[in-house]
VMD Tcl script that draws the C-alpha trace (Angstrom):
set ca {
  {-9.04 -0.19 -4.09}
  {-9.60 3.58 -4.09}
  {-7.95 6.68 -5.31}
  {-6.52 7.88 -2.03}
  {-4.27 10.42 -3.95}
  {-7.17 12.11 -5.38}
  {-9.04 11.85 -2.15}
  {-6.67 13.92 0.13}
  {-6.89 17.56 0.51}
  {-4.88 19.78 -0.66}
  {-5.72 18.15 -3.94}
  {-2.94 17.67 -6.96}
  {-3.12 20.68 -9.44}
  {-3.73 18.43 -12.45}
  {-7.31 17.62 -11.55}
  {-9.76 16.98 -14.35}
  {-12.29 19.38 -12.89}
  {-12.36 22.77 -14.06}
  {-9.51 25.05 -13.13}
  {-9.23 27.65 -15.99}
  {-7.96 30.63 -14.70}
  {-10.30 33.82 -14.42}
  {-9.66 37.60 -14.32}
  {-6.77 38.28 -11.75}
  {-5.72 34.77 -11.80}
  {-8.75 33.48 -10.00}
  {-9.79 29.85 -10.72}
  {-12.77 29.25 -12.84}
  {-13.63 26.56 -10.32}
  {-13.57 29.22 -7.38}
  {-15.53 31.63 -9.52}
  {-18.48 29.34 -10.43}
  {-18.84 27.95 -6.91}
  {-21.60 30.20 -5.89}
  {-23.43 29.13 -9.08}
  {-22.67 25.50 -8.78}
  {-23.98 25.36 -4.85}
  {-27.34 27.35 -6.04}
  {-27.76 24.95 -8.83}
  {-27.56 21.81 -6.34}
  {-30.00 23.53 -4.13}
  {-32.47 23.97 -7.13}
  {-31.97 20.26 -8.21}
  {-32.87 19.24 -4.56}
  {-35.99 21.20 -4.63}
  {-37.09 20.24 -8.30}
  {-36.49 16.59 -7.58}
  {-38.79 16.35 -4.75}
  {-41.52 18.82 -6.44}
  {-41.41 16.24 -9.16}
  {-41.68 13.38 -7.02}
  {-44.88 15.10 -5.34}
  {-46.39 15.85 -8.76}
  {-46.10 12.34 -9.93}
  {-47.90 11.05 -6.53}
  {-50.74 13.52 -7.04}
  {-51.01 13.63 -10.81}
  {-53.95 11.02 -10.66}
  {-56.15 13.53 -8.49}
  {-55.69 16.13 -11.48}
  {-55.78 14.01 -14.56}
  {-57.64 10.68 -15.52}
  {-54.47 8.60 -15.04}
  {-53.89 5.50 -13.05}
  {-52.13 6.25 -9.37}
  {-48.33 5.79 -9.37}
  {-47.90 1.96 -8.92}
  {-46.02 1.05 -5.48}
  {-43.33 -0.64 -7.53}
  {-42.90 2.51 -9.92}
  {-42.82 4.50 -6.68}
  {-39.87 2.82 -5.28}
  {-37.80 3.47 -8.32}
  {-38.64 6.97 -8.39}
  {-37.42 7.11 -4.44}
  {-34.17 5.56 -5.32}
  {-33.78 7.66 -8.41}
  {-34.40 10.96 -6.41}
  {-31.63 10.01 -3.83}
  {-29.41 9.39 -6.82}
  {-30.27 12.69 -8.60}
  {-29.62 14.71 -5.64}
  {-26.85 12.86 -4.41}
  {-24.64 13.06 -7.57}
  {-25.52 16.66 -7.83}
  {-23.85 17.33 -4.27}
  {-20.99 15.14 -5.13}
  {-20.23 17.24 -8.27}
  {-21.14 20.33 -6.18}
  {-18.48 19.41 -3.05}
  {-15.95 18.47 -5.92}
  {-15.93 21.81 -7.43}
  {-15.96 23.54 -4.00}
  {-13.30 21.39 -2.42}
  {-10.98 21.87 -5.49}
  {-11.60 25.69 -5.58}
  {-10.45 25.75 -1.99}
  {-7.80 23.36 -2.02}
  {-5.35 25.94 -0.69}
  {-7.61 26.89 2.52}
  {-8.97 22.98 3.43}
  {-6.45 20.70 5.06}
  {-8.87 17.76 6.41}
  {-9.36 14.88 4.30}
  {-12.53 14.28 1.80}
  {-12.90 12.26 -1.05}
  {-13.59 14.25 -4.36}
  {-14.65 13.14 -7.78}
  {-11.68 12.90 -10.15}
  {-13.63 14.31 -13.09}
  {-17.03 15.58 -14.18}
  {-19.39 12.55 -15.34}
  {-20.56 12.92 -18.83}
  {-23.95 12.28 -19.73}
  {-23.59 8.46 -20.33}
  {-21.88 7.93 -16.85}
  {-24.72 10.05 -15.36}
  {-27.60 7.83 -16.93}
  {-25.61 4.62 -16.20}
  {-25.52 5.55 -12.52}
  {-29.24 6.82 -12.27}
  {-30.65 3.56 -14.10}
  {-28.08 1.28 -12.29}
  {-30.20 -2.04 -11.37}
  {-28.24 -2.59 -8.17}
  {-30.58 -1.21 -5.39}
  {-32.88 0.41 -7.87}
  {-36.03 -1.37 -6.49}
  {-34.99 -1.72 -2.83}
  {-32.02 0.25 -1.94}
  {-29.33 0.49 -0.50}
  {-28.41 3.99 -1.76}
  {-24.85 4.17 -2.94}
  {-22.86 7.22 -4.41}
  {-21.49 7.59 -7.92}
  {-18.02 7.50 -6.31}
  {-18.86 3.92 -5.02}
  {-20.01 2.75 -8.45}
  {-16.92 3.80 -9.94}
  {-14.86 2.04 -7.26}
  {-16.54 -1.19 -7.95}
  {-14.85 -1.25 -11.10}
  {-11.70 -1.90 -9.46}
  {-9.86 -4.82 -11.33}
  {-8.48 -6.38 -7.82}
  {-12.13 -7.44 -7.19}
  {-12.46 -9.60 -9.78}
  {-9.21 -11.33 -9.72}
  {-8.21 -11.80 -5.95}
  {-11.39 -11.22 -3.96}
  {-14.26 -13.70 -3.38}
  {-17.79 -12.89 -2.54}
  {-18.80 -16.28 -1.19}
  {-18.46 -15.53 2.73}
  {-20.40 -12.25 2.45}
  {-23.17 -13.83 0.40}
  {-23.58 -16.83 2.79}
  {-23.96 -14.39 5.71}
  {-27.19 -13.01 3.88}
  {-28.32 -16.43 2.53}
  {-28.55 -17.72 6.38}
  {-30.63 -14.63 7.12}
  {-33.21 -15.40 4.43}
  {-33.31 -18.96 5.99}
  {-35.18 -17.23 9.21}
  {-36.45 -14.07 7.78}
  {-38.46 -15.47 4.95}
  {-40.45 -18.17 7.07}
  {-41.11 -15.56 9.80}
  {-42.47 -13.13 7.24}
  {-44.72 -15.74 5.54}
  {-45.96 -16.94 8.97}
  {-46.64 -13.81 10.84}
  {-48.25 -12.25 7.35}
  {-50.77 -15.00 7.50}
  {-51.75 -14.86 11.11}
  {-51.64 -10.86 11.33}
  {-52.41 -9.48 8.26}
  {-52.46 -5.72 7.94}
  {-55.94 -5.20 6.83}
  {-56.81 -6.37 10.40}
  {-55.94 -3.05 11.66}
  {-58.43 -1.41 9.20}
  {-61.41 -3.83 9.95}
  {-63.89 -3.26 12.71}
  {-62.50 -6.21 14.39}
  {-59.96 -3.90 16.12}
  {-63.01 -2.55 18.30}
  {-63.47 -6.03 19.67}
  {-59.90 -6.68 20.95}
  {-59.02 -5.32 24.33}
  {-56.36 -2.79 24.59}
  {-53.48 -5.47 25.37}
  {-54.58 -7.26 22.14}
  {-54.40 -4.31 20.12}
  {-50.79 -3.63 21.38}
  {-49.66 -7.16 20.47}
  {-51.56 -6.81 17.19}
  {-49.38 -3.89 16.45}
  {-46.15 -5.64 17.68}
  {-46.98 -8.54 15.36}
  {-47.66 -6.44 12.22}
  {-44.35 -4.86 12.95}
  {-42.62 -8.25 12.74}
  {-43.97 -8.75 9.39}
  {-42.39 -5.53 8.06}
  {-39.27 -6.00 9.60}
  {-38.93 -9.63 8.15}
  {-39.95 -8.22 4.99}
  {-37.31 -5.74 4.85}
  {-34.64 -7.91 5.98}
  {-35.34 -10.33 3.28}
  {-35.47 -7.68 0.74}
  {-32.22 -6.02 1.70}
  {-30.42 -9.41 2.12}
  {-31.06 -10.09 -1.62}
  {-30.06 -6.51 -2.54}
  {-26.87 -6.51 -0.80}
  {-25.98 -9.78 -2.31}
  {-26.46 -8.16 -5.73}
  {-24.28 -5.35 -4.66}
  {-21.56 -7.53 -3.23}
  {-21.46 -9.81 -6.22}
  {-20.91 -6.55 -8.47}
  {-18.18 -5.28 -5.99}
  {-20.22 -2.46 -4.93}
  {-19.35 -1.14 -1.28}
  {-16.50 -3.57 -1.09}
  {-13.32 -1.82 0.49}
  {-10.25 -2.60 2.49}
  {-11.21 -3.27 5.98}
  {-8.07 -1.02 6.76}
  {-9.53 1.84 4.92}
  {-12.48 1.87 7.82}
  {-15.45 2.07 5.23}
  {-18.89 3.52 6.40}
  {-22.21 3.18 4.68}
  {-22.36 5.44 1.65}
  {-19.38 7.57 2.58}
  {-16.94 4.57 1.62}
  {-13.19 4.48 2.98}
  {-12.49 6.88 5.80}
  {-9.01 6.30 6.53}
  {-7.28 7.55 3.57}
  {-3.77 7.78 4.82}
  {-3.03 4.14 3.51}
  {-2.24 3.43 -0.16}
  {-4.15 0.26 -0.80}
  {-5.35 0.53 -4.29}
  {-4.76 -2.68 -6.22}
  {-3.16 -4.55 -3.45}
  {-4.36 -8.25 -3.16}
  {-2.92 -8.79 0.24}
  {-5.52 -7.10 2.19}
  {-8.78 -8.12 3.86}
  {-11.99 -6.56 2.25}
  {-15.32 -5.38 4.07}
  {-18.74 -4.84 2.87}
  {-19.50 -2.14 5.64}
  {-20.28 0.34 3.17}
  {-23.30 -1.36 1.52}
  {-24.64 -3.01 4.91}
  {-28.06 -1.27 5.16}
  {-29.25 -2.21 8.58}
  {-27.73 -3.57 11.81}
  {-30.34 -6.33 13.21}
  {-28.99 -7.05 16.44}
  {-29.13 -2.96 17.21}
  {-32.39 -2.61 15.82}
  {-33.85 -5.60 17.83}
  {-31.60 -5.32 21.17}
  {-30.38 -1.50 21.48}
  {-31.88 0.07 24.42}
  {-33.07 3.47 22.48}
  {-34.91 5.17 19.84}
  {-32.10 6.77 18.56}
  {-29.98 3.92 18.35}
  {-32.67 1.90 16.71}
  {-33.60 4.46 14.24}
  {-29.86 5.12 13.22}
  {-29.43 0.84 12.43}
  {-32.47 1.18 10.38}
  {-32.13 1.68 6.51}
  {-28.70 3.01 7.17}
  {-27.91 4.31 3.54}
  {-31.01 6.70 3.68}
  {-30.09 7.71 7.21}
  {-26.34 8.47 5.90}
  {-28.07 10.17 2.75}
  {-30.27 12.72 5.05}
  {-27.25 13.23 7.43}
  {-24.97 14.25 4.37}
  {-27.20 16.43 2.27}
  {-29.78 17.67 4.77}
  {-28.92 17.56 8.62}
  {-25.14 18.31 8.16}
  {-26.18 21.52 6.12}
  {-29.22 22.69 7.89}
  {-28.76 21.15 11.50}
  {-32.33 20.77 12.09}
  {-33.71 17.42 13.17}
  {-37.34 18.19 12.73}
  {-36.31 19.39 8.79}
  {-34.74 16.11 8.41}
  {-37.60 14.14 9.37}
  {-39.64 16.24 7.34}
  {-37.76 15.52 4.32}
  {-37.47 11.88 5.37}
  {-41.32 11.80 5.43}
  {-41.84 13.70 2.33}
  {-39.44 11.42 0.60}
  {-41.28 8.47 1.66}
  {-44.60 9.57 0.33}
  {-47.16 12.31 1.17}
  {-49.50 10.09 3.10}
  {-50.72 11.42 6.44}
  {-49.55 8.24 8.05}
  {-46.15 9.01 7.21}
  {-45.90 12.49 8.65}
  {-47.88 11.59 11.84}
  {-45.04 8.64 12.35}
  {-41.86 10.59 11.36}
  {-42.68 13.92 12.90}
  {-43.28 12.41 16.23}
  {-39.77 10.71 16.11}
  {-37.81 14.14 17.15}
  {-40.13 14.32 20.22}
  {-39.51 10.95 21.20}
  {-35.96 11.02 20.99}
  {-35.81 14.28 23.01}
  {-38.11 12.58 25.72}
  {-35.60 9.86 25.72}
  {-32.94 11.88 26.26}
  {-34.52 13.40 29.28}
  {-35.50 9.70 30.77}
  {-31.82 8.73 30.12}
  {-30.32 11.64 31.88}
  {-32.37 10.71 35.20}
  {-31.06 7.27 35.06}
  {-27.25 7.64 34.52}
  {-25.01 4.86 33.26}
  {-23.25 3.02 36.02}
  {-19.16 3.73 35.49}
  {-18.46 0.29 36.55}
  {-20.90 -1.98 33.84}
  {-21.04 0.91 31.43}
  {-24.62 0.43 31.24}
  {-27.76 1.55 33.07}
  {-29.44 -0.62 35.87}
  {-30.77 -3.95 34.34}
  {-34.36 -3.62 35.72}
  {-34.53 -0.18 33.86}
  {-33.15 -1.32 30.66}
  {-35.50 -4.25 30.39}
  {-38.67 -2.02 31.48}
  {-37.84 0.85 29.09}
  {-37.16 -1.54 25.97}
  {-40.17 -3.44 26.54}
  {-42.59 -0.63 27.19}
  {-41.64 2.76 25.55}
  {-39.14 1.54 23.13}
  {-40.49 -1.46 21.54}
  {-44.12 -0.48 21.85}
  {-43.41 3.01 20.68}
  {-41.74 1.51 17.42}
  {-44.80 -0.66 17.01}
  {-47.08 2.25 17.23}
  {-45.16 4.38 14.86}
  {-44.81 1.46 12.36}
  {-48.37 1.04 12.19}
  {-48.84 4.84 10.92}
  {-45.98 4.24 8.34}
  {-47.85 0.90 7.00}
  {-51.61 2.22 7.33}
  {-50.27 5.28 5.22}
  {-53.35 7.35 4.95}
  {-54.52 9.83 7.77}
  {-58.00 8.00 8.36}
  {-56.58 4.65 8.97}
  {-53.82 5.73 11.16}
  {-55.79 7.84 13.28}
  {-58.77 5.39 13.71}
  {-56.17 2.84 14.94}
  {-54.18 5.23 17.01}
  {-57.31 6.23 18.65}
  {-57.76 2.69 19.60}
  {-54.57 2.83 21.39}
  {-55.72 6.09 23.01}
  {-52.77 7.77 21.46}
  {-50.67 6.53 24.32}
  {-47.21 7.40 22.90}
  {-47.92 11.26 22.13}
  {-50.02 11.31 26.08}
  {-46.92 10.19 27.41}
  {-44.44 12.26 25.70}
  {-46.19 15.31 24.66}
  {-46.22 16.68 28.46}
  {-42.54 15.89 29.11}
  {-41.69 17.51 25.77}
  {-43.49 20.67 26.30}
  {-42.42 20.95 29.60}
  {-38.80 20.61 28.86}
  {-38.78 22.99 26.17}
  {-40.56 25.42 28.78}
  {-37.91 24.80 31.11}
  {-35.16 25.46 28.76}
  {-37.00 28.74 27.60}
  {-37.15 29.86 31.00}
  {-33.76 29.11 31.74}
  {-32.46 30.93 28.59}
  {-34.46 33.98 29.53}
  {-33.23 34.00 33.19}
  {-29.57 34.02 31.53}
  {-30.35 36.90 29.15}
  {-31.92 38.89 31.97}
  {-28.75 38.42 34.31}
  {-26.55 39.66 31.43}
  {-28.50 42.62 31.02}
  {-28.23 43.24 34.95}
  {-24.62 43.03 34.55}
}
mol new
graphics top color blue
foreach p $ca { graphics top sphere $p radius 0.5 }
foreach p [lrange $ca 0 end-1] q [lrange $ca 1 end] { graphics top cylinder $p $q radius 0.2 }
display resetview
């Protein structure tokens, strides 16, 4: 199903990537690695600058604002352009360092030509909604065994069943709780509890819409064989197969999984007990993209969330929502430390889980979702003011006190070291 022999390092000497000998016998790929890494960073920055220019162009010139559908295509294109540059860069680096790297990692076998690149960038599967998939995954979807021995019917049925409840739910709640209600003066006639309920209902509309859209998108990908790998290869979203030991390519006697293209885990989103677990289960392909190409290379949660907000859009509501998330997850960790897991049940007390989920976790997500949906700063600030910014009022003092405690602790350690 996948090219295991080309994915395991150290790699074979007959790679199609450049391995010409340089001065002193130095491989050309090794010499060009710093340049390739610099070029990848340049592509990353340039792609986001281009995205920002497109969004603000109507303020500078007499042109129409970027349409919502066009913006979505630009979002996916940005992921693909940057993702492919990292795939090529990692392949150059991996082949150049093949004598010193022992861990397993999938590498491209050959540089894509211009037609391959354009085919990947403009491939219609996932272009309007996601999920994001790598260039390597697109190549893997051309495996002949998928067309001869594998049937997508069961995978499609699972998504079709989701549509049976997500679409009616979206239609019903969008009629009862329109988003414009949060922008109207009617908000100030509601009680605080009614505003909380309205925010929760609007978030239901958003989740139902996304569940439906991604169900259709996943059906398209599955029909094309995108993200379909042997179950024994332990596939993961975006990454693809992670167990490269077994030679499974072309075999028809194995079971297949669509895990590499599953963009969300609805049970975790709806019923998990924390912010972090809920976020990780949402839009998993973009989460993996951010983890692979931002967080793993910078190790900064704040920067990762900033890039996520910048990618979604330059609206104030996006930044207000996304930049609060790291603080919420930090406060959540502090709270969880105070309520340890029972070693027998492997869970926290039932009363605490229900209390936490129904208050801080779910209502916090509802409030952050309104910022994401209202988009601009004025509307977000207006509605969050009607909620008295309760999420920040609760989390900010705990977050600041924790940071001060950590700072005081580190200063104390440094003083003790100096005394020694």
